[in-house]
Each structure stands twice: as structure tokens, then as C-alpha cells.
LUMVO-221458 format. One record per residue: residue number from 1; residue in one letter; z, x, y of N, C-alpha, C, CB in turn. Coordinates in steps of 0.1 Angstrom, whole numbers, plus 5000, padded with zeros to 4 digits. Glycine has a CB too. Example, Ala and Ser with C-alpha at 12.3 -4.5 7.8 and 13.67 -1.06 7.14 Angstrom:
2
- 1,a,5078,5132,4943,5078,5123,4955,5078,5132,4967,5090,5113,4955;
- 2,s,5071,5128,4978,5071,5137,4989,5079,5129,5000,5057,5141,4994;
# end
This chain:
211
- 1,m,4854,4733,4920,4857,4729,4934,4849,4739,4944,4872,4730,4937;
- 2,s,4843,4733,4954,4835,4741,4963,4845,4750,4972,4827,4733,4973;
- 3,r,4838,4761,4978,4846,4770,4986,4852,4763,4998,4838,4782,4990;
- 4,l,4844,4753,5004,4849,4746,5015,4861,4738,5012,4838,4737,5021;
- 5,l,4861,4731,5000,4873,4724,4996,4885,4733,4993,4870,4716,4984;
- 6,i,4882,4744,4987,4893,4754,4984,4899,4758,4998,4888,4766,4976;
- 7,a,4891,4762,5007,4895,4767,5020,4903,4756,5028,4884,4771,5029;
- 8,a,4899,4743,5027,4906,4732,5033,4919,4730,5027,4897,4719,5032;
- 9,a,4920,4731,5013,4933,4729,5006,4942,4740,5010,4930,4729,4991;
- 10,e,4937,4753,5011,4945,4764,5015,4951,4762,5029,4937,4777,5014;
- 11,q,4943,4758,5038,4947,4755,5052,4958,4744,5053,4935,4752,5061;
- 12,a,4956,4734,5045,4965,4723,5045,4979,4728,5039,4960,4711,5037;
- 13,r,4978,4736,5029,4991,4741,5023,4998,4750,5033,4988,4748,5010;
- 14,l,4991,4759,5040,4997,4768,5049,5003,4760,5061,4987,4778,5055;
- 15,s,4996,4749,5065,5001,4741,5076,5014,4734,5073,4990,4731,5080;
- 16,s,5016,4732,5060,5029,4725,5056,5041,4734,5055,5026,4717,5043;
- 17,q,5038,4747,5056,5049,4757,5055,5055,4760,5068,5044,4769,5048;
- 18,e,5067,4766,5067,5073,4772,5079,5065,4784,5083,5088,4776,5077;
- 19,p,5061,4785,5096,5053,4796,5100,5059,4810,5097,5050,4796,5115;
- 20,v,5051,4819,5092,5055,4832,5088,5047,4842,5096,5054,4835,5073;
- 21,f,5053,4852,5103,5047,4861,5111,5051,4876,5108,5050,4859,5126;
- 22,l,5041,4885,5110,5044,4899,5109,5038,4906,5122,5037,4905,5096;
- 23,l,5047,4912,5130,5043,4918,5143,5035,4908,5151,5036,4931,5140;
- 24,g,5039,4896,5151,5032,4886,5159,5020,4879,5153,5028,4892,5172;
- 25,k,5016,4884,5141,5004,4878,5134,5008,4868,5124,4995,4889,5128;
- 26,p,5002,4856,5123,5006,4846,5113,5000,4850,5099,5001,4832,5117;
- 27,l,5006,4844,5089,5001,4845,5075,4988,4838,5074,5011,4840,5065;
- 28,l,4978,4845,5069,4964,4840,5067,4962,4833,5054,4954,4850,5070;
- 29,k,4968,4839,5043,4966,4835,5030,4979,4835,5022,4955,4843,5023;
- 30,g,4981,4826,5013,4992,4827,5004,5005,4822,5010,4994,4841,4999;
- 31,t,5016,4827,5005,5029,4822,5008,5038,4834,5013,5036,4815,4997;
- 32,k,5050,4831,5017,5059,4842,5021,5063,4851,5010,5072,4836,5028;
- 33,d,5061,4846,4997,5064,4854,4986,5052,4862,4980,5070,4846,4975;
- 34,l,5040,4858,4984,5028,4865,4980,5017,4861,4989,5024,4862,4965;
- 35,g,5015,4868,5000,5005,4864,5010,4999,4876,5017,5011,4855,5019;
- 36,y,4990,4872,5026,4982,4883,5033,4981,4879,5048,4967,4884,5027;
- 37,f,4985,4889,5057,4984,4887,5071,4971,4892,5078,4996,4894,5078;
- 38,g,4963,4899,5070,4951,4905,5076,4953,4919,5080,4947,4897,5087;
- 39,e,4943,4924,5088,4943,4938,5092,4951,4940,5105,4928,4942,5094;
- 40,f,4957,4952,5106,4963,4956,5118,4957,4970,5122,4979,4958,5116;
- 41,t,4954,4972,5135,4948,4984,5139,4959,4995,5140,4941,4983,5153;
- 42,s,4955,5008,5141,4965,5018,5142,4972,5018,5155,4958,5032,5140;
- 43,s,4966,5012,5166,4972,5011,5179,4983,5000,5178,4962,5008,5190;
- 44,e,4981,4990,5169,4992,4980,5168,5003,4984,5159,4985,4967,5161;
- 45,v,5002,4994,5151,5012,4999,5142,5015,5014,5145,5009,4997,5127;
- 46,a,5007,5023,5139,5008,5037,5141,4996,5044,5135,5021,5042,5134;
- 47,t,4993,5055,5140,4982,5064,5134,4988,5071,5122,4976,5073,5145;
- 48,g,4979,5076,5114,4983,5085,5103,4990,5097,5108,4971,5089,5095;
- 49,a,4986,5103,5120,4992,5115,5125,5006,5112,5129,4984,5120,5138;
- 50,a,5009,5100,5135,5022,5096,5139,5031,5094,5126,5022,5082,5147;
- 51,i,5026,5089,5116,5033,5087,5103,5037,5101,5098,5025,5079,5093;
- 52,h,5028,5110,5098,5031,5124,5094,5043,5129,5102,5019,5133,5096;
- 53,a,5043,5127,5115,5054,5132,5123,5067,5126,5120,5050,5130,5138;
- 54,l,5067,5113,5118,5079,5105,5115,5084,5110,5101,5076,5090,5115;
- 55,a,5075,5114,5092,5080,5118,5079,5084,5133,5079,5068,5116,5069;
- 56,g,5082,5140,5090,5086,5154,5091,5076,5163,5084,5099,5156,5085;
- 57,m,5063,5158,5083,5053,5166,5076,5042,5171,5086,5046,5157,5065;
- 58,n,5036,5182,5083,5025,5186,5092,5012,5178,5088,5022,5202,5090;
- 59,t,5002,5180,5095,4990,5172,5093,4979,5180,5085,4984,5168,5106;
- 60,t,4983,5190,5077,4974,5197,5068,4968,5186,5058,4981,5208,5060;
- 61,n,4955,5187,5056,4948,5177,5047,4949,5163,5051,4953,5179,5033;
- 62,s,4952,5160,5064,4953,5146,5069,4939,5140,5070,4960,5145,5083;
- 63,m,4938,5127,5069,4925,5120,5069,4928,5106,5073,4919,5121,5055;
- 64,n,4917,5099,5078,4918,5084,5081,4929,5080,5090,4919,5077,5068;
- 65,s,4931,5089,5100,4943,5086,5109,4942,5073,5116,4944,5097,5119;
- 66,t,4931,5068,5119,4929,5055,5127,4924,5044,5118,4921,5057,5139;
- 67,a,4925,5045,5105,4919,5035,5096,4927,5021,5097,4919,5039,5082;
- 68,g,4939,5022,5101,4947,5009,5103,4955,5006,5090,4938,4998,5106;
- 69,w,4959,4993,5090,4969,4988,5081,4965,4974,5076,4983,4988,5087;
- 70,l,4970,4971,5064,4969,4957,5059,4983,4951,5057,4961,4957,5045;
- 71,g,4984,4939,5062,4998,4933,5062,4999,4923,5050,5000,4926,5075;
- 72,f,5011,4923,5044,5013,4915,5032,5027,4909,5033,5011,4922,5019;
- 73,a,5029,4897,5026,5042,4892,5023,5043,4893,5008,5043,4877,5028;
- 74,y,5055,4898,5004,5057,4900,4989,5071,4898,4986,5051,4914,4985;
- 75,q,5074,4888,4978,5088,4886,4973,5098,4885,4985,5092,4896,4963;
- 76,g,5093,4878,4996,5102,4876,5007,5102,4888,5017,5115,4873,5003;
- 77,k,5095,4899,5014,5095,4910,5023,5081,4911,5030,5097,4923,5015;
- 78,h,5081,4918,5041,5069,4920,5049,5065,4935,5048,5071,4916,5064;
- 79,l,5053,4937,5044,5048,4951,5041,5036,4954,5049,5046,4953,5026;
- 80,l,5035,4966,5054,5022,4971,5059,5018,4983,5050,5024,4976,5074;
- 81,v,5006,4981,5045,5000,4991,5036,4989,4998,5043,4996,4985,5022;
- 82,a,4989,5012,5043,4978,5019,5049,4965,5015,5043,4980,5034,5048;
- 83,k,4955,5011,5051,4942,5007,5046,4935,5017,5037,4933,5002,5057;
- 84,k,4937,5030,5041,4932,5041,5034,4942,5052,5033,4919,5047,5041;
- 85,p,4941,5061,5023,4951,5072,5023,4950,5081,5036,4948,5081,5010;
- 86,i,4961,5086,5040,4962,5093,5052,4963,5108,5050,4973,5089,5061;
- 87,r,4963,5112,5037,4964,5126,5033,4959,5128,5019,4979,5132,5034;
- 88,h,4952,5139,5017,4947,5143,5004,4953,5156,4999,4931,5143,5003;
- 89,s,4951,5159,4987,4956,5172,4981,4971,5173,4983,4949,5184,4988;
- 90,v,4978,5162,4981,4993,5162,4984,5000,5160,4970,4997,5150,4993;
- 91,s,5011,5167,4969,5019,5166,4956,5029,5155,4958,5025,5179,4953;
- 92,l,5033,5149,4946,5044,5139,4947,5057,5146,4951,5045,5133,4933;
- 93,a,5059,5158,4947,5071,5165,4950,5073,5167,4965,5071,5179,4944;
- 94,s,5062,5169,4972,5063,5171,4987,5067,5158,4993,5050,5176,4993;
- 95,l,5062,5147,4988,5065,5133,4994,5079,5130,4990,5055,5123,4988;
- 96,n,5084,5133,4978,5097,5130,4974,5107,5138,4983,5099,5134,4959;
- 97,t,5104,5151,4986,5113,5159,4994,5115,5153,5008,5107,5173,4995;
- 98,q,5105,5147,5013,5106,5141,5027,5112,5127,5026,5093,5141,5033;
- 99,g,5115,5122,5014,5121,5109,5013,5112,5097,5015,5132,5107,5024;
- 100,v,5099,5100,5014,5089,5089,5016,5083,5084,5002,5078,5094,5024;
- 101,r,5089,5088,4991,5085,5082,4979,5092,5069,4976,5088,5092,4967;
- 102,d,5105,5069,4978,5114,5058,4973,5119,5049,4985,5125,5062,4965;
- 103,g,5115,5052,4997,5120,5044,5009,5133,5048,5015,5121,5030,5004;
- 104,s,5138,5060,5011,5150,5065,5017,5148,5069,5032,5156,5077,5009;
- 105,k,5136,5072,5035,5132,5075,5049,5130,5062,5057,5119,5084,5050;
- 106,v,5139,5060,5068,5138,5048,5077,5132,5053,5090,5151,5041,5078;
- 107,v,5122,5046,5095,5116,5050,5107,5115,5038,5117,5101,5055,5105;
- 108,t,5114,5041,5130,5112,5030,5140,5098,5031,5146,5123,5032,5151;
- 109,i,5092,5019,5145,5078,5018,5150,5077,5005,5157,5067,5019,5138;
- 110,v,5071,5005,5168,5069,4993,5177,5082,4984,5177,5057,4984,5172;
- 111,n,5093,4991,5180,5106,4985,5181,5112,4978,5169,5106,4975,5192;
- 112,h,5106,4982,5157,5111,4976,5145,5115,4988,5135,5101,4967,5138;
- 113,q,5124,4986,5126,5127,4996,5116,5120,4992,5103,5143,4996,5114;
- 114,f,5115,5003,5097,5108,5002,5084,5112,5012,5075,5092,5003,5087;
- 115,r,5112,5009,5062,5113,5019,5051,5099,5025,5049,5119,5013,5038;
- 116,l,5098,5038,5049,5085,5045,5047,5086,5049,5032,5083,5057,5057;
- 117,r,5076,5044,5024,5077,5046,5010,5063,5046,5004,5086,5037,5003;
- 118,l,5062,5048,4991,5050,5046,4983,5049,5032,4977,5050,5056,4972;
- 119,i,5037,5028,4974,5035,5015,4967,5040,5015,4953,5020,5011,4968;
- 120,r,5044,5004,4948,5048,5003,4934,5035,4998,4926,5059,4992,4932;
- 121,g,5032,5006,4917,5019,5004,4910,5021,5002,4895,5010,5014,4912;
- 122,g,5033,5001,4890,5036,5001,4875,5042,4988,4870,5044,5012,4871;
- 123,d,5043,4987,4857,5048,4975,4851,5064,4975,4851,5044,4974,4837;
- 124,a,5069,4987,4854,5084,4989,4855,5086,5003,4861,5091,4987,4841;
- 125,n,5099,5007,4863,5101,5020,4866,5113,5025,4858,5105,5022,4881;
- 126,p,5110,5035,4848,5098,5042,4845,5087,5032,4841,5100,5053,4835;
- 127,a,5074,5037,4842,5063,5028,4839,5056,5033,4827,5053,5029,4851;
- 128,a,5051,5023,4819,5042,5026,4808,5028,5021,4810,5048,5018,4795;
- 129,g,5026,5014,4821,5012,5009,4824,5012,5003,4838,5008,4998,4814;
- 130,p,5001,4997,4842,4999,4992,4856,5006,4979,4858,4984,4990,4858;
- 131,g,5008,4976,4871,5014,4963,4875,5019,4964,4890,5026,4960,4866;
- 132,g,5030,4958,4893,5037,4959,4906,5029,4955,4918,5040,4973,4908;
- 133,e,5032,4960,4929,5026,4956,4942,5011,4959,4942,5033,4964,4954;
- 134,w,5007,4970,4936,4992,4973,4936,4985,4961,4930,4989,4986,4927;
- 135,d,4989,4956,4918,4982,4945,4912,4983,4932,4920,4987,4943,4897;
- 136,a,4995,4930,4925,4997,4917,4932,4990,4917,4946,5012,4916,4934;
- 137,l,4989,4928,4953,4984,4928,4966,4970,4934,4968,4993,4936,4975;
- 138,i,4966,4944,4960,4953,4950,4962,4942,4942,4955,4954,4964,4957;
- 139,y,4945,4937,4943,4935,4929,4936,4929,4918,4945,4941,4923,4923;
- 140,p,4938,4909,4951,4932,4898,4959,4924,4902,4971,4944,4889,4963;
- 141,i,4925,4914,4976,4917,4918,4988,4904,4925,4984,4925,4927,4997;
- 142,v,4902,4926,4971,4890,4932,4965,4882,4921,4958,4893,4943,4955;
- 143,d,4889,4911,4952,4882,4901,4944,4878,4889,4951,4890,4898,4932;
- 144,g,4881,4888,4964,4876,4877,4972,4886,4866,4974,4864,4871,4966;
- 145,r,4898,4866,4968,4908,4856,4970,4913,4856,4984,4919,4858,4960;
- 146,w,4916,4868,4989,4921,4869,5003,4911,4877,5012,4934,4877,5003;
- 147,a,4904,4886,5006,4894,4894,5014,4884,4900,5003,4901,4905,5023;
- 148,s,4874,4907,5008,4864,4913,4999,4861,4927,5003,4851,4905,4999;
- 149,f,4872,4936,5004,4870,4950,5007,4864,4957,4995,4883,4956,5011;
- 150,s,4856,4967,4997,4851,4976,4987,4861,4987,4985,4837,4981,4990;
- 151,l,4860,4994,4974,4868,5005,4971,4866,5016,4982,4866,5011,4958;
- 152,i,4854,5017,4987,4851,5027,4998,4859,5023,5010,4836,5028,5001;
- 153,d,4859,5009,5013,4866,5004,5025,4881,5008,5024,4865,4989,5026;
- 154,l,4886,5009,5012,4900,5012,5010,4903,5026,5007,4906,5003,4999;
- 155,g,4893,5035,5007,4895,5049,5004,4899,5051,4990,4905,5055,5014;
- 156,a,4895,5042,4981,4899,5044,4967,4887,5046,4957,4906,5031,4962;
- 157,g,4876,5051,4963,4865,5055,4955,4867,5068,4948,4852,5055,4963;
- 158,v,4856,5074,4943,4857,5087,4936,4855,5097,4948,4846,5088,4925;
- 159,e,4866,5100,4954,4865,5109,4966,4879,5116,4968,4862,5100,4979;
- 160,r,4880,5124,4978,4893,5131,4981,4903,5120,4985,4891,5140,4993;
- 161,g,4915,5121,4979,4925,5111,4981,4923,5098,4974,4926,5109,4996;
- 162,g,4913,5097,4965,4910,5084,4959,4921,5079,4949,4898,5085,4951;
- 163,w,4929,5088,4943,4940,5084,4935,4952,5082,4944,4943,5095,4924;
- 164,t,4958,5070,4945,4970,5068,4953,4982,5070,4945,4970,5053,4958;
- 165,w,4991,5079,4950,5004,5082,4944,5012,5069,4945,5011,5094,4950;
- 166,c,5019,5066,4934,5028,5054,4934,5042,5059,4931,5024,5044,4922;
- 167,m,5052,5050,4933,5066,5053,4932,5071,5057,4918,5074,5042,4938;
- 168,e,5065,5051,4908,5071,5051,4895,5069,5064,4887,5065,5040,4887;
- 169,q,5079,5068,4879,5078,5079,4869,5072,5073,4856,5091,5085,4867;
- 170,k,5069,5082,4847,5063,5079,4834,5075,5076,4825,5055,5090,4829;
- 171,k,5073,5065,4817,5082,5061,4806,5079,5069,4794,5082,5046,4804;
- 172,d,5085,5081,4793,5081,5091,4783,5092,5101,4781,5067,5097,4785;
- 173,q,5098,5102,4770,5108,5112,4768,5103,5126,4768,5115,5110,4755;
- 174,v,5090,5128,4765,5084,5142,4765,5081,5146,4779,5072,5142,4756;
- 175,n,5075,5137,4787,5070,5141,4800,5076,5131,4811,5055,5140,4801;
- 176,p,5090,5131,4812,5096,5121,4821,5093,5123,4836,5111,5121,4819;
- 177,y,5088,5135,4840,5085,5138,4854,5070,5137,4857,5091,5151,4857;
- 178,w,5063,5129,4849,5050,5126,4853,5050,5113,4861,5040,5124,4840;
- 179,y,5040,5111,4870,5041,5100,4879,5028,5092,4879,5043,5105,4893;
- 180,l,5029,5079,4884,5018,5070,4883,5009,5071,4895,5023,5056,4882;
- 181,q,4996,5070,4893,4985,5069,4903,4976,5057,4901,4977,5082,4904;
- 182,r,4971,5051,4911,4962,5040,4910,4949,5042,4918,4969,5027,4914;
- 183,g,4939,5035,4914,4926,5035,4921,4916,5044,4915,4928,5039,4936;
- 184,y,4909,5052,4924,4899,5062,4921,4888,5056,4912,4906,5073,4913;
- 185,g,4880,5048,4919,4867,5043,4912,4868,5029,4907,4864,5052,4901;
- 186,a,4880,5023,4905,4881,5010,4901,4895,5005,4905,4879,5008,4886;
- 187,v,4897,4993,4910,4910,4988,4914,4920,4988,4903,4908,4974,4921;
- 188,e,4915,4986,4891,4925,4985,4880,4928,4998,4874,4919,4976,4869;
- 189,n,4922,5009,4878,4924,5022,4872,4939,5027,4874,4915,5032,4877;
- 190,f,4944,5033,4864,4957,5040,4866,4958,5052,4857,4969,5030,4862;
- 191,q,4966,5061,4861,4969,5073,4852,4983,5078,4855,4959,5084,4854;
- 192,l,4989,5084,4845,5002,5090,4846,5001,5105,4844,5012,5084,4835;
- 193,v,5004,5112,4855,5001,5126,4855,5013,5134,4860,4989,5129,4864;
- 194,e,5013,5147,4857,5023,5156,4861,5021,5159,4876,5023,5169,4853;
- 195,n,5032,5163,4883,5031,5166,4897,5021,5177,4899,5045,5170,4902;
- 196,n,5012,5175,4909,5002,5185,4912,4996,5182,4926,4990,5185,4902;
- 197,s,4988,5190,4931,4982,5188,4945,4967,5189,4945,4988,5199,4954;
- 198,q,4961,5182,4935,4946,5181,4934,4941,5174,4946,4942,5175,4921;
- 199,n,4928,5177,4950,4923,5170,4962,4920,5155,4960,4911,5177,4966;
- 200,s,4921,5150,4948,4919,5136,4945,4932,5128,4948,4914,5134,4931;
- 201,n,4943,5135,4949,4956,5129,4952,4957,5123,4966,4968,5138,4949;
- 202,g,4961,5111,4968,4962,5105,4981,4975,5099,4984,4952,5094,4983;
- 203,w,4979,5101,4997,4992,5095,5002,4988,5083,5010,5000,5105,5011;
- 204,r,4991,5071,5005,4988,5058,5011,5002,5052,5014,4979,5048,5002;
- 205,p,5008,5054,5026,5021,5050,5028,5022,5035,5029,5027,5056,5041;
- 206,i,5034,5030,5027,5038,5016,5029,5049,5016,5039,5043,5009,5016;
- 207,l,5049,5007,5049,5060,5004,5058,5066,4991,5054,5055,5004,5073;
- 208,e,5078,4991,5049,5085,4978,5045,5095,4974,5057,5093,4980,5032;
- 209,l,5092,4963,5063,5100,4959,5074,5114,4956,5071,5094,4946,5080;
- 210,i,5123,4962,5078,5138,4960,5077,5143,4949,5087,5146,4973,5078;
- 211,d,5139,4951,5100,5142,4941,5110,5132,4942,5121,5157,4944,5115;
# end
């Protein structure tokens, strides 16, 4: 099937659905359970510096403050994922201490409440391998289904902050306090590592809309 026919079929399918919006923007691709709203600027949502402040963290090793956000629908929820990591050389322990690993931190942005958390990147929690929101949402914006971002566009290349910390712990009786990371040179890459603050570690926050 040609790309024009695929695009027309996608548009027809979206037109038949109840409209879905995130901060006033309509769903561009997919469905309310797995879809893409497109890009949001930092002025439409928040800068990386503002997220640091809301999390109660200083801006040491901050980066990509105005890179913006990517909007998604996933399993009936609306998510804003930082387009690039906003901090490098960050330990998982420091994120956990501030409540921004698991979503216990609730923040107010543009008159809406959000859970501030990490992306889910594993097959379960504890995790033995890759999966979760990373596979469901990041793959389609790299492989052309929804968009065609490069790893450099997403700050996931072989660079500072290129490994994105994820929420999941390692499924391992020997090293239960190792954690999952995704990215760093290939969208499918993953590793399970002990808590550390190497400069390749990146904080890529998610804002999960509550109301």
C-alpha cells in the first residue's frame, strides 16, 4: 500500500473517533490507547529549569532546558515526555529521593496537575529485559510510523545523558537494586546497572496528566 493510501486511511480512522486532546492539541497519530500528539514547546509546558525547581533539585549538570516535550496517549493516559534529557551525571538514588522516579511527586503546570516520574522501559517491574512505554512510544517516533527523529534529536546518542534512567529495578536476587536504562546509541538498547552518577546517565522526565 502506498504512503498516500496509508495516510488517507489513518486520517479516516482518526476522523471516526471521538476527538482526543492534550493541552489543546489534537491527537495526530494512533488512538487514545496508543497515539501521538506531536511536539510541545517548553513555553507551552515547562522548561527543564522549571522542572528542576518543581522537583526540588538544583540545576547542577542541567541540559536541554528548552528542548521541549513530546505528547503521547498510552493506555488511556496522556503523557508528556521530555524530548531530550534535562540533566546528566545524575544518580537514580537522587531522583528517587525527590519522588520523581515513581510518580509520587505531583506538580502543577499550566493549570493542570501531573505526576512527575520516569519512563517505564522494562518488560515488567522488576525487569529482566526491555519493553514498556519506551518500546511503545519511542520506537514509533524513530522508525517513521509517527515521526522520524534521530537519536541525536532525542538526546539518546553516545553522549552525556544518553542513557535514560527508567523506573524499573532489576529482576535479580543477587543485585535487586540495579536499575534499567534505555537508549545510548540505539533505540532498542538497554542495560541494568547499579546506582551511579556517570555522565552518560540522563534524566528524561515524564509528566503524566492527572486532571
